[in-house]
C-alpha positions as CSV (number, residue, x, y, z in Angstrom):
1,M,88.2,123.0,95.2
2,S,87.4,119.8,96.4
3,T,86.8,116.9,94.2
4,A,84.5,115.3,96.7
5,P,83.2,111.8,95.4
6,S,79.2,111.9,94.6
7,T,77.5,108.9,95.4
8,P,77.5,105.7,93.7
9,P,74.5,104.0,92.4
10,A,71.7,103.2,94.5
11,S,71.9,99.5,94.2
12,G,75.0,100.0,96.8
13,G,77.6,98.6,94.1
14,L,79.6,100.6,91.4
15,G,77.8,99.8,88.4
16,L,80.5,98.1,86.8
17,P,80.0,95.7,84.0
18,K,81.0,91.9,85.0
19,F,83.0,89.5,83.1
20,A,84.1,86.2,83.5
21,K,87.6,85.7,85.3
22,R,90.5,85.8,82.8
23,K,88.0,86.5,79.8
24,K,89.8,88.5,77.2
25,L,87.8,91.4,76.6
26,T,86.7,92.4,72.9
27,P,87.5,95.9,72.1
28,K,83.9,97.1,72.8
29,E,83.8,95.5,76.4
30,K,87.4,97.0,77.0
31,K,86.2,100.5,76.2
32,Q,83.0,99.7,78.1
33,F,84.7,98.3,81.2
34,N,87.5,101.3,80.9
35,A,84.9,103.9,80.7
36,A,83.0,102.6,84.1
37,A,86.4,101.8,85.8
38,A,87.2,105.6,85.5
39,K,84.1,106.8,86.6
40,A,84.1,104.8,89.9
41,Y,87.6,105.6,90.2
42,L,87.3,109.6,89.4
43,Q,83.9,110.5,90.3
44,W,83.1,108.2,93.3
45,G,86.6,107.9,94.7
46,A,86.6,103.8,94.3
47,S,89.8,102.3,95.0
48,I,91.3,100.1,92.5
49,R,91.2,97.1,95.0
50,A,87.3,97.8,95.0
51,I,86.9,97.9,91.2
52,S,88.9,95.1,90.8
53,T,86.7,93.0,93.5
54,E,83.2,94.2,92.0
55,S,84.2,93.6,88.5
56,G,85.9,90.2,88.8
57,R,89.2,91.5,86.9
58,A,92.4,91.4,88.5
59,Y,93.8,94.1,90.1
60,G,97.0,94.4,87.7
61,S,94.2,94.6,84.8
62,V,92.3,97.5,86.5
63,H,95.4,99.4,87.2
64,K,96.6,98.9,83.5
65,A,92.8,99.9,82.2
66,L,93.1,103.1,84.2
67,T,96.6,104.1,83.2
68,E,96.2,103.1,79.6
69,I,93.1,105.7,79.1
70,G,95.5,108.4,81.4
71,V,93.5,108.5,84.6
72,P,95.9,109.9,87.2
73,L,96.1,107.8,90.1
74,R,96.2,108.7,93.6
75,P,99.0,108.3,95.7
76,R,99.5,105.2,98.2
77,G,97.4,106.1,101.5
78,G,98.3,106.9,105.0
79,D,101.2,108.6,106.7
80,N,103.7,105.8,107.3
81,H,106.1,108.3,109.2
82,P,104.6,109.2,112.5
83,R,105.6,112.5,113.8
84,D,107.6,112.8,116.9
């Protein structure tokens, strides 16, 4: 069974909430961001880097948010060991 990503919102973005850089999120904002980031990552196949760029949050913050709520992360991409 394939988990092919469905299409993100028609606006072209991932529909993530935007926050000021380095802003400490309130519990409500954190819950909202975590849910939106998980949806973008799991349903639309967005990378952590893409989520970070669109939301204005640091890569590490996005990674931590996803792992805190138990989202299984994909392995790093690409085969870096070419076959003979």
